[in-house]
LOPAFI-603063 format. One record per residue (C-alpha): residue number from 1; residue in three letters; x, y, z. Coordinates in Angstrom, 2 decimals, padded with zeros to 5 digits. Example, Ala and Ser with C-alpha at 12.3 -4.5 7.8 and 13.67 -1.06 7.14 Angstrom:
REM LOPAFI-603063
SITE    n  res     east    north       up
SITE    1  ALA   012.30  -004.50   007.80
SITE    2  SER   013.67  -001.06   007.14
//
This chain:
REM LOPAFI-603063
SITE    n  res     east    north       up
SITE    1  MET   031.92   250.23   148.67
SITE    2  ARG   029.21   250.74   145.74
SITE    3  LYS   030.73   248.13   144.19
SITE    4  LEU   030.89   245.91   146.81
SITE    5  LEU   026.99   246.22   147.36
SITE    6  ALA   026.75   245.21   143.47
SITE    7  VAL   028.39   242.19   143.70
SITE    8  LEU   026.15   241.41   146.70
SITE    9  ALA   022.93   241.98   145.22
SITE   10  ALA   023.83   239.93   142.18
SITE   11  LEU   024.06   237.02   144.44
SITE   12  ALA   020.44   237.51   145.08
SITE   13  VAL   020.03   235.83   141.57
SITE   14  VAL   019.29   232.41   141.78
SITE   15  VAL   017.13   230.10   139.77
SITE   16  GLY   015.71   227.19   138.82
SITE   17  GLY   018.69   224.17   139.62
SITE   18  GLY   021.40   226.10   139.16
SITE   19  VAL   022.65   229.47   139.72
SITE   20  ALA   022.02   231.80   136.65
SITE   21  LEU   023.99   234.58   135.16
SITE   22  VAL   024.21   237.58   137.76
SITE   23  LEU   024.28   241.17   136.89
SITE   24  PHE   026.51   243.61   138.28
SITE   25  VAL   024.99   246.39   138.62
SITE   26  GLY   027.13   249.33   138.75
SITE   27  ALA   028.86   252.26   136.40
SITE   28  GLY   031.53   250.43   134.61
SITE   29  LEU   030.45   246.90   135.79
SITE   30  SER   029.57   244.31   132.89
SITE   31  SER   027.80   241.16   133.57
SITE   32  ARG   029.56   237.83   133.83
SITE   33  PRO   028.70   234.51   135.03
SITE   34  GLN   028.78   233.81   139.05
SITE   35  ALA   032.06   231.77   138.49
SITE   36  ALA   033.80   234.90   137.26
SITE   37  TRP   034.02   236.16   140.96
SITE   38  CYS   033.27   233.48   143.03
SITE   39  GLN   037.12   232.59   142.99
SITE   40  PRO   039.52   231.21   145.87
SITE   41  GLY   041.37   234.65   147.00
SITE   42  GLY   038.01   236.81   146.43
SITE   43  ALA   037.89   239.57   148.21
SITE   44  SER   035.88   238.60   151.62
SITE   45  ILE   033.09   241.10   153.07
SITE   46  VAL   034.57   242.09   156.60
SITE   47  VAL   031.92   243.69   158.67
SITE   48  ALA   031.92   247.27   158.80
SITE   49  GLY   029.05   247.48   161.83
SITE   50  VAL   026.23   245.79   163.35
SITE   51  PRO   023.44   247.90   162.21
SITE   52  THR   020.72   249.00   164.99
SITE   53  GLY   017.84   248.61   163.21
SITE   54  GLU   016.19   245.49   161.55
SITE   55  VAL   017.09   244.05   158.35
SITE   56  ALA   015.32   241.44   156.65
SITE   57  GLY   013.51   240.54   159.93
SITE   58  TYR   016.69   239.83   161.91
SITE   59  SER   017.67   242.55   164.56
SITE   60  GLY   019.73   242.70   167.93
SITE   61  GLU   021.65   239.36   168.74
SITE   62  GLN   020.42   237.42   165.52
SITE   63  LEU   022.47   240.39   163.55
SITE   64  HIS   025.55   239.62   165.69
SITE   65  ASN   025.77   236.46   165.26
SITE   66  ALA   025.63   236.96   161.63
SITE   67  ALA   028.38   239.63   161.99
SITE   68  THR   030.77   236.80   163.77
SITE   69  ILE   029.60   234.61   160.74
SITE   70  VAL   030.49   236.77   158.26
SITE   71  GLN   034.01   237.81   160.16
SITE   72  VAL   035.01   234.08   160.99
SITE   73  GLY   034.39   233.74   156.62
SITE   74  ALA   036.75   236.60   156.14
SITE   75  ASP   039.27   235.12   158.51
SITE   76  ARG   039.26   232.01   156.36
SITE   77  GLY   039.55   233.46   153.52
SITE   78  PHE   035.78   232.82   152.34
SITE   79  ASP   034.25   235.08   149.47
SITE   80  PRO   030.50   237.04   149.83
SITE   81  TRP   029.34   233.65   148.21
SITE   82  GLY   030.60   231.37   151.01
SITE   83  GLN   029.75   234.02   153.98
SITE   84  ALA   026.41   234.54   152.66
SITE   85  ILE   025.99   230.97   152.35
SITE   86  ALA   026.92   230.24   156.35
SITE   87  VAL   024.12   232.96   157.04
SITE   88  MET   021.75   231.42   155.26
SITE   89  THR   022.43   228.16   157.21
SITE   90  ALA   022.46   229.84   160.42
SITE   91  MET   018.94   231.35   159.39
SITE   92  GLY   017.42   228.07   158.44
SITE   93  GLU   018.73   226.20   160.85
SITE   94  SER   017.89   228.44   164.43
SITE   95  SER   017.19   232.11   163.20
SITE   96  LEU   020.18   233.25   163.95
SITE   97  ARG   020.00   232.83   167.44
SITE   98  ASN   022.32   230.51   169.39
SITE   99  VAL   020.19   228.11   170.72
SITE  100  PRO   021.22   224.79   173.29
SITE  101  PHE   018.48   222.67   172.04
SITE  102  GLY   017.28   221.26   168.64
SITE  103  ASP   014.82   218.95   167.34
SITE  104  ASP   015.14   216.50   169.71
SITE  105  LEU   012.56   218.62   171.53
SITE  106  ARG   010.11   217.40   168.95
SITE  107  GLY   011.04   213.43   169.19
SITE  108  VAL   013.12   213.58   166.30
SITE  109  THR   016.02   211.04   165.86
SITE  110  ASN   018.41   210.07   163.93
SITE  111  PRO   018.41   207.13   161.00
SITE  112  ASP   019.60   204.88   163.42
SITE  113  GLY   016.99   205.60   166.34
SITE  114  THR   019.46   207.79   168.59
SITE  115  PRO   017.80   211.12   169.72
SITE  116  THR   019.25   214.47   167.75
SITE  117  SER   022.10   216.08   169.75
SITE  118  SER   021.81   219.36   167.55
SITE  119  VAL   022.42   223.07   169.22
SITE  120  GLY   023.95   226.25   168.68
SITE  121  LEU   023.82   228.49   165.33
SITE  122  PHE   024.40   225.70   162.91
SITE  123  GLN   022.31   222.64   164.48
SITE  124  GLN   025.43   220.78   165.16
SITE  125  GLN   025.29   217.58   166.26
SITE  126  GLU   028.31   216.01   168.64
SITE  127  TRP   030.08   214.43   165.44
SITE  128  TRP   030.87   218.07   164.68
SITE  129  GLY   032.93   218.97   167.75
SITE  130  SER   032.57   219.44   171.37
SITE  131  LEU   029.22   220.93   173.31
SITE  132  GLU   031.30   224.13   173.83
SITE  133  GLU   032.61   224.45   170.33
SITE  134  ARG   029.21   224.08   168.98
SITE  135  MET   028.14   226.52   171.14
SITE  136  ASP   029.94   229.31   170.51
SITE  137  PRO   029.17   231.44   167.69
SITE  138  ALA   033.02   231.81   166.26
SITE  139  ARG   033.76   228.24   166.55
SITE  140  SER   030.54   227.09   165.19
SITE  141  ALA   030.76   228.92   162.44
SITE  142  GLY   034.55   227.99   161.65
SITE  143  LEU   033.34   224.28   161.76
SITE  144  PHE   030.51   225.15   159.00
SITE  145  PHE   033.12   226.97   156.88
SITE  146  ASP   035.32   223.95   157.36
SITE  147  ALA   032.77   221.64   156.14
SITE  148  LEU   032.02   223.69   153.32
SITE  149  GLY   035.34   224.31   151.95
SITE  150  THR   035.36   220.34   151.09
SITE  151  VAL   032.28   220.13   149.25
SITE  152  GLU   033.10   219.48   145.83
SITE  153  GLY   032.11   222.21   143.48
SITE  154  TRP   030.53   224.07   146.37
SITE  155  ARG   030.65   227.74   144.53
SITE  156  GLU   028.99   226.20   141.40
SITE  157  LEU   026.05   224.67   143.33
SITE  158  GLU   022.73   226.23   144.45
SITE  159  PRO   023.49   228.14   147.56
SITE  160  THR   021.03   225.63   149.06
SITE  161  LEU   022.10   222.94   147.68
SITE  162  ALA   025.85   223.78   149.41
SITE  163  ALA   024.13   224.04   152.74
SITE  164  HIS   022.84   220.52   152.23
SITE  165  ARG   025.69   219.16   151.52
SITE  166  THR   027.49   220.44   154.18
SITE  167  GLN   025.06   220.15   156.75
SITE  168  ARG   023.56   216.44   155.61
SITE  169  ASN   020.03   217.79   156.75
SITE  170  ALA   017.04   215.91   155.19
SITE  171  ASP   015.19   218.48   152.69
SITE  172  PRO   017.78   220.17   150.00
SITE  173  TYR   015.72   222.84   149.50
SITE  174  HIS   015.23   224.03   153.12
SITE  175  TYR   017.47   226.86   153.18
SITE  176  ALA   016.37   228.37   149.95
SITE  177  ALA   014.20   230.50   151.28
SITE  178  TYR   016.83   232.22   153.51
SITE  179  TRP   018.91   233.40   150.59
SITE  180  SER   017.76   236.79   149.93
SITE  181  PRO   017.25   237.74   153.54
SITE  182  ALA   021.04   236.22   154.35
SITE  183  VAL   022.44   238.32   150.90
SITE  184  ALA   020.22   241.51   152.57
SITE  185  VAL   021.98   240.89   156.17
SITE  186  VAL   025.48   240.63   154.43
SITE  187  ALA   025.06   243.82   152.17
SITE  188  ALA   023.96   245.87   155.93
SITE  189  LEU   026.71   244.41   157.63
SITE  190  ALA   029.17   245.35   155.28
SITE  191  SER   027.80   248.87   155.06
SITE  192  GLY   027.31   248.99   159.07
SITE  193  SER   023.39   250.16   158.16
SITE  194  ALA   019.78   248.92   158.11
SITE  195  PRO   018.22   249.41   155.06
SITE  196  SER   016.18   252.45   155.04
SITE  197  ASP   012.83   250.82   154.25
SITE  198  GLY   013.63   248.64   157.28
SITE  199  GLY   015.00   245.38   155.80
SITE  200  THR   013.72   244.52   152.01
SITE  201  PRO   016.21   242.22   151.18
SITE  202  ALA   019.04   243.02   148.27
SITE  203  ASP   016.53   241.70   145.55
SITE  204  GLY   013.42   243.52   146.75
SITE  205  THR   011.53   240.63   147.67
SITE  206  ALA   010.40   239.53   151.02
SITE  207  PRO   011.30   236.09   152.82
SITE  208  ASP   008.90   233.80   152.18
SITE  209  GLY   010.56   230.96   154.90
SITE  210  GLY   008.25   232.29   157.74
SITE  211  THR   008.96   234.71   160.23
SITE  212  PRO   012.56   234.34   160.65
SITE  213  ALA   012.79   235.67   164.23
SITE  214  ASP   009.68   233.94   165.73
SITE  215  GLY   012.01   231.77   168.18
SITE  216  THR   010.27   228.35   166.76
SITE  217  VAL   012.24   225.55   167.42
SITE  218  PRO   014.99   225.00   163.87
SITE  219  ASP   014.94   222.61   161.06
SITE  220  GLY   017.95   220.38   162.98
SITE  221  VAL   020.27   217.98   161.67
//
């Protein structure tokens, strides 16, 4: 478990336009590039339990939805890097709430002028799948992971860019503010308990993307 949490802490080190060298902080572990441990077939995070408290500003239903995302990623063989990207994306899209609406409520339209049809954790439009699929947390997560897996070189991309190329949203850096909270949530799900300090992200910084649990309308795709 110590090695696992060390890996999760290392996920938070992202700088500039790409992924920096990440440090494995733990006895007997040496520094190595991100790509050395984010390889196909790497060990997935398995949910040990859903914390009853708050983690990085998220709690209750939000953490249960994050647990579903992480478990679907494990079932599909995604490593912790991919699982954290998925949680980050859902944070940026819906604040980890399975909402039946999206940016259409604010008059946002597609490039061709048609109303958007975004719903669910990942704010997926109708071309992603049926309404039933998009409103089911596990199935919508599966749709996301399937699409992420088709993005060429996604493991080598900055997390927000991997999410952007999967979601095809307007702002490539929309998700960047949610990376640290996502890492903290995945770490908490791996251990089954919330941090004793009430949810400080794994890299010691507070989320800078607003209040994730404020119930605002998500970014949408």
